[in-house]
N, CA, C and O atoms as a CHARMM CRD file, in Angstrom:
* protein
*
  252
    1    1 MET  N      0.21100 139.75200 100.86200 PROA 1      0.00000
    2    1 MET  CA     1.52500 139.29100 100.46000 PROA 1      0.00000
    3    1 MET  C      1.69900 137.86800 100.93100 PROA 1      0.00000
    4    1 MET  O      1.18000 137.48900 101.98100 PROA 1      0.00000
    5    2 ASN  N      2.41300 137.08800 100.17900 PROA 2      0.00000
    6    2 ASN  CA     2.71500 135.72700 100.55400 PROA 2      0.00000
    7    2 ASN  C      3.50200 135.74000 101.85400 PROA 2      0.00000
    8    2 ASN  O      4.60500 136.28400 101.90600 PROA 2      0.00000
    9    3 SER  N      2.94300 135.14300 102.90800 PROA 3      0.00000
   10    3 SER  CA     3.56900 135.22300 104.22400 PROA 3      0.00000
   11    3 SER  C      4.95400 134.60100 104.24600 PROA 3      0.00000
   12    3 SER  O      5.77500 134.97600 105.08300 PROA 3      0.00000
   13    4 GLY  N      5.23700 133.67200 103.36400 PROA 4      0.00000
   14    4 GLY  CA     6.55000 133.05500 103.31700 PROA 4      0.00000
   15    4 GLY  C      7.62000 133.94900 102.73300 PROA 4      0.00000
   16    4 GLY  O      8.80700 133.64400 102.85600 PROA 4      0.00000
   17    5 THR  N      7.23500 135.04100 102.10200 PROA 5      0.00000
   18    5 THR  CA     8.21900 135.93100 101.48500 PROA 5      0.00000
   19    5 THR  C      8.27000 137.29400 102.15300 PROA 5      0.00000
   20    5 THR  O      9.02700 138.16100 101.71600 PROA 5      0.00000
   21    6 ALA  N      7.48100 137.50500 103.20400 PROA 6      0.00000
   22    6 ALA  CA     7.40000 138.81800 103.84900 PROA 6      0.00000
   23    6 ALA  C      8.73200 139.26500 104.43700 PROA 6      0.00000
   24    6 ALA  O      9.03500 140.45900 104.43600 PROA 6      0.00000
   25    7 GLU  N      9.52500 138.33700 104.93300 PROA 7      0.00000
   26    7 GLU  CA    10.76700 138.70100 105.60500 PROA 7      0.00000
   27    7 GLU  C     11.97200 138.79300 104.66800 PROA 7      0.00000
   28    7 GLU  O     13.08100 139.07500 105.12100 PROA 7      0.00000
   29    8 LEU  N     11.77400 138.56200 103.39200 PROA 8      0.00000
   30    8 LEU  CA    12.87100 138.61200 102.43500 PROA 8      0.00000
   31    8 LEU  C     13.27100 140.04700 102.12400 PROA 8      0.00000
   32    8 LEU  O     12.45400 140.96500 102.20700 PROA 8      0.00000
   33    9 ALA  N     14.53300 140.22700 101.76700 PROA 9      0.00000
   34    9 ALA  CA    15.04800 141.54400 101.36300 PROA 9      0.00000
   35    9 ALA  C     14.93100 141.64800  99.84400 PROA 9      0.00000
   36    9 ALA  O     15.76800 141.12100  99.11100 PROA 9      0.00000
   37   10 TRP  N     13.88800 142.33100  99.38100 PROA 10     0.00000
   38   10 TRP  CA    13.61800 142.46700  97.95100 PROA 10     0.00000
   39   10 TRP  C     14.42800 143.60200  97.35900 PROA 10     0.00000
   40   10 TRP  O     14.63700 144.62300  98.01300 PROA 10     0.00000
   41   11 PHE  N     14.88800 143.43500  96.12200 PROA 11     0.00000
   42   11 PHE  CA    15.53300 144.53200  95.40500 PROA 11     0.00000
   43   11 PHE  C     15.10300 144.47800  93.95300 PROA 11     0.00000
   44   11 PHE  O     14.78700 143.41500  93.41900 PROA 11     0.00000
   45   12 LYS  N     15.09500 145.64000  93.32800 PROA 12     0.00000
   46   12 LYS  CA    14.63500 145.76500  91.94700 PROA 12     0.00000
   47   12 LYS  C     15.75300 145.33500  91.00000 PROA 12     0.00000
   48   12 LYS  O     16.92500 145.64600  91.21200 PROA 12     0.00000
   49   13 SER  N     15.37400 144.63500  89.98000 PROA 13     0.00000
   50   13 SER  CA    16.32000 144.20500  88.97000 PROA 13     0.00000
   51   13 SER  C     16.99800 145.41000  88.32300 PROA 13     0.00000
   52   13 SER  O     16.36200 146.43700  88.08500 PROA 13     0.00000
   53   14 SER  N     18.27500 145.27800  88.04500 PROA 14     0.00000
   54   14 SER  CA    18.99800 146.35600  87.37500 PROA 14     0.00000
   55   14 SER  C     18.53400 146.52200  85.93300 PROA 14     0.00000
   56   14 SER  O     18.85300 147.52700  85.29700 PROA 14     0.00000
   57   15 TYR  N     17.78800 145.55400  85.40700 PROA 15     0.00000
   58   15 TYR  CA    17.25000 145.63300  84.05000 PROA 15     0.00000
   59   15 TYR  C     15.86000 146.25000  84.00400 PROA 15     0.00000
   60   15 TYR  O     15.29800 146.42400  82.92300 PROA 15     0.00000
   61   16 SER  N     15.30200 146.58100  85.15700 PROA 16     0.00000
   62   16 SER  CA    13.97600 147.19500  85.19000 PROA 16     0.00000
   63   16 SER  C     14.04700 148.59900  84.62600 PROA 16     0.00000
   64   16 SER  O     15.06800 149.27700  84.73900 PROA 16     0.00000
   65   17 GLY  N     12.97200 149.02200  84.02700 PROA 17     0.00000
   66   17 GLY  CA    12.93500 150.35400  83.41500 PROA 17     0.00000
   67   17 GLY  C     13.05000 151.46700  84.43800 PROA 17     0.00000
   68   17 GLY  O     12.60800 151.31400  85.57700 PROA 17     0.00000
   69   18 SER  N     13.63300 152.57100  84.04800 PROA 18     0.00000
   70   18 SER  CA    13.79000 153.71600  84.94300 PROA 18     0.00000
   71   18 SER  C     12.48000 154.47400  85.12100 PROA 18     0.00000
   72   18 SER  O     12.37800 155.33400  85.99600 PROA 18     0.00000
   73   19 GLU  N     11.47900 154.16700  84.30500 PROA 19     0.00000
   74   19 GLU  CA    10.18600 154.84000  84.37500 PROA 19     0.00000
   75   19 GLU  C      9.30300 154.27800  85.48800 PROA 19     0.00000
   76   19 GLU  O      8.23400 154.82200  85.76400 PROA 19     0.00000
   77   20 GLY  N      9.74400 153.19400  86.12900 PROA 20     0.00000
   78   20 GLY  CA     8.94300 152.58500  87.17600 PROA 20     0.00000
   79   20 GLY  C      7.98100 151.52800  86.68200 PROA 20     0.00000
   80   20 GLY  O      7.25400 150.92400  87.47100 PROA 20     0.00000
   81   21 ASP  N      7.97300 151.30200  85.38600 PROA 21     0.00000
   82   21 ASP  CA     7.10000 150.25200  84.84700 PROA 21     0.00000
   83   21 ASP  C      7.93600 149.02400  84.49900 PROA 21     0.00000
   84   21 ASP  O      9.16300 149.09200  84.43800 PROA 21     0.00000
   85   22 SER  N      7.27400 147.93000  84.27800 PROA 22     0.00000
   86   22 SER  CA     7.94700 146.68000  83.90300 PROA 22     0.00000
   87   22 SER  C      9.04300 146.30100  84.88600 PROA 22     0.00000
   88   22 SER  O     10.13400 145.90100  84.48200 PROA 22     0.00000
   89   23 CYS  N      8.75600 146.42600  86.16900 PROA 23     0.00000
   90   23 CYS  CA     9.77100 146.16600  87.18200 PROA 23     0.00000
   91   23 CYS  C      9.63000 144.77400  87.77300 PROA 23     0.00000
   92   23 CYS  O      8.53000 144.30100  88.05600 PROA 23     0.00000
   93   24 VAL  N     10.74100 144.15500  87.94300 PROA 24     0.00000
   94   24 VAL  CA    10.82100 142.85400  88.58900 PROA 24     0.00000
   95   24 VAL  C     11.68500 143.02900  89.82800 PROA 24     0.00000
   96   24 VAL  O     12.72500 143.68600  89.78300 PROA 24     0.00000
   97   25 GLU  N     11.24700 142.43700  90.93500 PROA 25     0.00000
   98   25 GLU  CA    12.03900 142.44200  92.14900 PROA 25     0.00000
   99   25 GLU  C     12.43800 141.01200  92.47000 PROA 25     0.00000
  100   25 GLU  O     11.68100 140.07300  92.22300 PROA 25     0.00000
  101   26 VAL  N     13.62200 140.85800  93.01800 PROA 26     0.00000
  102   26 VAL  CA    14.10100 139.54100  93.41200 PROA 26     0.00000
  103   26 VAL  C     14.57900 139.58700  94.85600 PROA 26     0.00000
  104   26 VAL  O     14.95400 140.63900  95.37400 PROA 26     0.00000
  105   27 ALA  N     14.55500 138.43700  95.48000 PROA 27     0.00000
  106   27 ALA  CA    15.08000 138.27900  96.83500 PROA 27     0.00000
  107   27 ALA  C     15.79500 136.93400  96.87600 PROA 27     0.00000
  108   27 ALA  O     15.23000 135.90300  96.51200 PROA 27     0.00000
  109   28 VAL  N     17.03200 136.96300  97.32100 PROA 28     0.00000
  110   28 VAL  CA    17.84100 135.75000  97.35300 PROA 28     0.00000
  111   28 VAL  C     17.75600 135.12800  98.74300 PROA 28     0.00000
  112   28 VAL  O     18.03300 135.78300  99.74800 PROA 28     0.00000
  113   29 ALA  N     17.37300 133.87200  98.78600 PROA 29     0.00000
  114   29 ALA  CA    17.31300 133.11500 100.03500 PROA 29     0.00000
  115   29 ALA  C     18.28300 131.94200  99.92100 PROA 29     0.00000
  116   29 ALA  O     18.87600 131.71400  98.86700 PROA 29     0.00000
  117   30 GLU  N     18.43300 131.21700 100.99700 PROA 30     0.00000
  118   30 GLU  CA    19.40600 130.11900 101.02500 PROA 30     0.00000
  119   30 GLU  C     19.13700 129.07400  99.95100 PROA 30     0.00000
  120   30 GLU  O     20.06900 128.62000  99.28800 PROA 30     0.00000
  121   31 GLN  N     17.89500 128.69100  99.77100 PROA 31     0.00000
  122   31 GLN  CA    17.56400 127.61300  98.84800 PROA 31     0.00000
  123   31 GLN  C     17.02000 128.06800  97.50500 PROA 31     0.00000
  124   31 GLN  O     16.96700 127.27000  96.56800 PROA 31     0.00000
  125   32 ALA  N     16.61300 129.32700  97.38100 PROA 32     0.00000
  126   32 ALA  CA    15.94200 129.75800  96.15300 PROA 32     0.00000
  127   32 ALA  C     16.06800 131.25700  95.95000 PROA 32     0.00000
  128   32 ALA  O     16.42400 132.00500  96.86000 PROA 32     0.00000
  129   33 VAL  N     15.76500 131.67100  94.73100 PROA 33     0.00000
  130   33 VAL  CA    15.63800 133.08800  94.39400 PROA 33     0.00000
  131   33 VAL  C     14.15300 133.32000  94.14900 PROA 33     0.00000
  132   33 VAL  O     13.52100 132.61800  93.36100 PROA 33     0.00000
  133   34 HSD  N     13.61100 134.31400  94.83600 PROA 34     0.00000
  134   34 HSD  CA    12.18800 134.63900  94.73200 PROA 34     0.00000
  135   34 HSD  C     12.02800 135.81800  93.78800 PROA 34     0.00000
  136   34 HSD  O     12.84700 136.73700  93.78600 PROA 34     0.00000
  137   35 VAL  N     10.97800 135.78900  92.98900 PROA 35     0.00000
  138   35 VAL  CA    10.73700 136.81100  91.97200 PROA 35     0.00000
  139   35 VAL  C      9.30400 137.29900  92.10800 PROA 35     0.00000
  140   35 VAL  O      8.38500 136.50500  92.30400 PROA 35     0.00000
  141   36 ARG  N      9.11600 138.62400  92.00200 PROA 36     0.00000
  142   36 ARG  CA     7.76500 139.18100  92.05500 PROA 36     0.00000
  143   36 ARG  C      7.67000 140.41700  91.17900 PROA 36     0.00000
  144   36 ARG  O      8.67700 141.00300  90.78100 PROA 36     0.00000
  145   37 ASP  N      6.44000 140.79600  90.89000 PROA 37     0.00000
  146   37 ASP  CA     6.13100 142.00200  90.12300 PROA 37     0.00000
  147   37 ASP  C      6.07100 143.16700  91.10700 PROA 37     0.00000
  148   37 ASP  O      5.24000 143.15900  92.01500 PROA 37     0.00000
  149   38 SER  N      6.91900 144.14700  90.94800 PROA 38     0.00000
  150   38 SER  CA     6.96800 145.26200  91.90500 PROA 38     0.00000
  151   38 SER  C      5.72800 146.14100  91.84800 PROA 38     0.00000
  152   38 SER  O      5.45800 146.88800  92.78900 PROA 38     0.00000
  153   39 LYS  N      4.96700 146.06300  90.75500 PROA 39     0.00000
  154   39 LYS  CA     3.75800 146.88200  90.65300 PROA 39     0.00000
  155   39 LYS  C      2.60400 146.28500  91.44700 PROA 39     0.00000
  156   39 LYS  O      1.64400 146.98900  91.76000 PROA 39     0.00000
  157   40 ASP  N      2.68300 145.00000  91.77600 PROA 40     0.00000
  158   40 ASP  CA     1.60700 144.34300  92.51900 PROA 40     0.00000
  159   40 ASP  C      2.19800 143.30600  93.46200 PROA 40     0.00000
  160   40 ASP  O      2.16700 142.10900  93.17500 PROA 40     0.00000
  161   41 VAL  N      2.73800 143.76600  94.59100 PROA 41     0.00000
  162   41 VAL  CA     3.40300 142.87100  95.53600 PROA 41     0.00000
  163   41 VAL  C      2.42000 142.01400  96.32600 PROA 41     0.00000
  164   41 VAL  O      2.83800 141.16100  97.10800 PROA 41     0.00000
  165   42 THR  N      1.11200 142.23000  96.13100 PROA 42     0.00000
  166   42 THR  CA     0.13200 141.37300  96.79100 PROA 42     0.00000
  167   42 THR  C     -0.03600 140.05200  96.04800 PROA 42     0.00000
  168   42 THR  O     -0.52600 139.07600  96.61500 PROA 42     0.00000
  169   43 ARG  N      0.36300 140.02000  94.80000 PROA 43     0.00000
  170   43 ARG  CA     0.31200 138.76400  94.03800 PROA 43     0.00000
  171   43 ARG  C      1.43000 137.86200  94.53700 PROA 43     0.00000
  172   43 ARG  O      2.48100 138.34400  94.95800 PROA 43     0.00000
  173   44 PRO  N      1.20700 136.56900  94.48900 PROA 44     0.00000
  174   44 PRO  CA     2.23600 135.64600  94.96700 PROA 44     0.00000
  175   44 PRO  C      3.51800 135.74200  94.13900 PROA 44     0.00000
  176   44 PRO  O      3.48600 135.87800  92.91600 PROA 44     0.00000
  177   45 ALA  N      4.62400 135.66800  94.83600 PROA 45     0.00000
  178   45 ALA  CA     5.91400 135.58900  94.16200 PROA 45     0.00000
  179   45 ALA  C      6.13200 134.13700  93.75400 PROA 45     0.00000
  180   45 ALA  O      5.41200 133.24500  94.20400 PROA 45     0.00000
  181   46 PHE  N      7.11300 133.90400  92.91200 PROA 46     0.00000
  182   46 PHE  CA     7.47600 132.52300  92.62300 PROA 46     0.00000
  183   46 PHE  C      8.93800 132.33200  92.95600 PROA 46     0.00000
  184   46 PHE  O      9.71200 133.29000  92.97500 PROA 46     0.00000
  185   47 ALA  N      9.30800 131.11000  93.21300 PROA 47     0.00000
  186   47 ALA  CA    10.68400 130.80100  93.60000 PROA 47     0.00000
  187   47 ALA  C     11.31400 129.88300  92.56300 PROA 47     0.00000
  188   47 ALA  O     10.66600 129.00700  91.98800 PROA 47     0.00000
  189   48 VAL  N     12.59500 130.11800  92.35200 PROA 48     0.00000
  190   48 VAL  CA    13.38400 129.31600  91.42900 PROA 48     0.00000
  191   48 VAL  C     14.61200 128.84300  92.20900 PROA 48     0.00000
  192   48 VAL  O     15.21200 129.61500  92.95600 PROA 48     0.00000
  193   49 GLY  N     14.97600 127.59000  92.03500 PROA 49     0.00000
  194   49 GLY  CA    16.19500 127.09500  92.67100 PROA 49     0.00000
  195   49 GLY  C     17.39700 127.91300  92.22500 PROA 49     0.00000
  196   49 GLY  O     17.41300 128.45800  91.12200 PROA 49     0.00000
  197   50 ARG  N     18.39000 127.99300  93.07600 PROA 50     0.00000
  198   50 ARG  CA    19.56000 128.82500  92.76900 PROA 50     0.00000
  199   50 ARG  C     20.25300 128.37600  91.48600 PROA 50     0.00000
  200   50 ARG  O     20.72400 129.21500  90.71800 PROA 50     0.00000
  201   51 GLU  N     20.32200 127.07700  91.24300 PROA 51     0.00000
  202   51 GLU  CA    20.94700 126.58100  90.01600 PROA 51     0.00000
  203   51 GLU  C     20.14000 127.01100  88.78800 PROA 51     0.00000
  204   51 GLU  O     20.70900 127.45500  87.79000 PROA 51     0.00000
  205   52 GLY  N     18.82200 126.87700  88.86700 PROA 52     0.00000
  206   52 GLY  CA    17.95200 127.30100  87.77200 PROA 52     0.00000
  207   52 GLY  C     18.04400 128.79300  87.52500 PROA 52     0.00000
  208   52 GLY  O     18.02900 129.23800  86.37700 PROA 52     0.00000
  209   53 TRP  N     18.13900 129.56900  88.59600 PROA 53     0.00000
  210   53 TRP  CA    18.27500 131.02700  88.46100 PROA 53     0.00000
  211   53 TRP  C     19.57800 131.36000  87.75300 PROA 53     0.00000
  212   53 TRP  O     19.61100 132.23800  86.89200 PROA 53     0.00000
  213   54 GLY  N     20.64800 130.66500  88.11100 PROA 54     0.00000
  214   54 GLY  CA    21.93300 130.89900  87.45600 PROA 54     0.00000
  215   54 GLY  C     21.86000 130.62800  85.96500 PROA 54     0.00000
  216   54 GLY  O     22.40600 131.38700  85.16400 PROA 54     0.00000
  217   55 ARG  N     21.18200 129.54400  85.58600 PROA 55     0.00000
  218   55 ARG  CA    21.00700 129.24800  84.15500 PROA 55     0.00000
  219   55 ARG  C     20.20200 130.33400  83.46100 PROA 55     0.00000
  220   55 ARG  O     20.52600 130.73900  82.34500 PROA 55     0.00000
  221   56 PHE  N     19.14300 130.80900  84.12900 PROA 56     0.00000
  222   56 PHE  CA    18.31600 131.87300  83.55400 PROA 56     0.00000
  223   56 PHE  C     19.13900 133.14800  83.34200 PROA 56     0.00000
  224   56 PHE  O     19.07400 133.75500  82.27200 PROA 56     0.00000
  225   57 VAL  N     19.89500 133.54800  84.33200 PROA 57     0.00000
  226   57 VAL  CA    20.70100 134.78000  84.22800 PROA 57     0.00000
  227   57 VAL  C     21.73600 134.64900  83.10800 PROA 57     0.00000
  228   57 VAL  O     21.94400 135.59100  82.34400 PROA 57     0.00000
  229   58 ARG  N     22.37600 133.50100  83.01000 PROA 58     0.00000
  230   58 ARG  CA    23.34000 133.30600  81.92000 PROA 58     0.00000
  231   58 ARG  C     22.64400 133.40400  80.57300 PROA 58     0.00000
  232   58 ARG  O     23.16500 134.04100  79.65700 PROA 58     0.00000
  233   59 PHE  N     21.47100 132.78200  80.43300 PROA 59     0.00000
  234   59 PHE  CA    20.71300 132.84500  79.19000 PROA 59     0.00000
  235   59 PHE  C     20.32100 134.28600  78.86800 PROA 59     0.00000
  236   59 PHE  O     20.49900 134.74800  77.74100 PROA 59     0.00000
  237   60 ALA  N     19.78800 134.99000  79.86400 PROA 60     0.00000
  238   60 ALA  CA    19.32100 136.36300  79.64000 PROA 60     0.00000
  239   60 ALA  C     20.46000 137.29800  79.27600 PROA 60     0.00000
  240   60 ALA  O     20.27300 138.22300  78.48600 PROA 60     0.00000
  241   61 SER  N     21.62700 137.07000  79.83500 PROA 61     0.00000
  242   61 SER  CA    22.75700 137.95700  79.53700 PROA 61     0.00000
  243   61 SER  C     23.30000 137.73800  78.12600 PROA 61     0.00000
  244   61 SER  O     24.01700 138.58400  77.59200 PROA 61     0.00000
  245   62 GLU  N     22.95500 136.59900  77.53000 PROA 62     0.00000
  246   62 GLU  CA    23.38300 136.33600  76.14800 PROA 62     0.00000
  247   62 GLU  C     22.44900 136.95200  75.11700 PROA 62     0.00000
  248   62 GLU  O     22.80600 137.05800  73.94400 PROA 62     0.00000
  249   63 CYS  N     21.26800 137.35400  75.53700 PROA 63     0.00000
  250   63 CYS  CA    20.27000 137.89600  74.60400 PROA 63     0.00000
  251   63 CYS  C     20.58100 139.31700  74.20500 PROA 63     0.00000
  252   63 CYS  O     19.83900 139.91600  73.42700 PROA 63     0.00000
């Protein structure tokens, strides 16, 4: 696991499937929102600035 994200409080997206597949987990930190694949938490997560995350969420909610 990426050592910089080990201490984050991860939670599963409310849009993730109930079957346990296609799951995305996010963790909110002071400067960024971190995103990872819940099926393979050993892969590096990526971080998005809070402003960019807000734009993404607004865009996704319009779809």
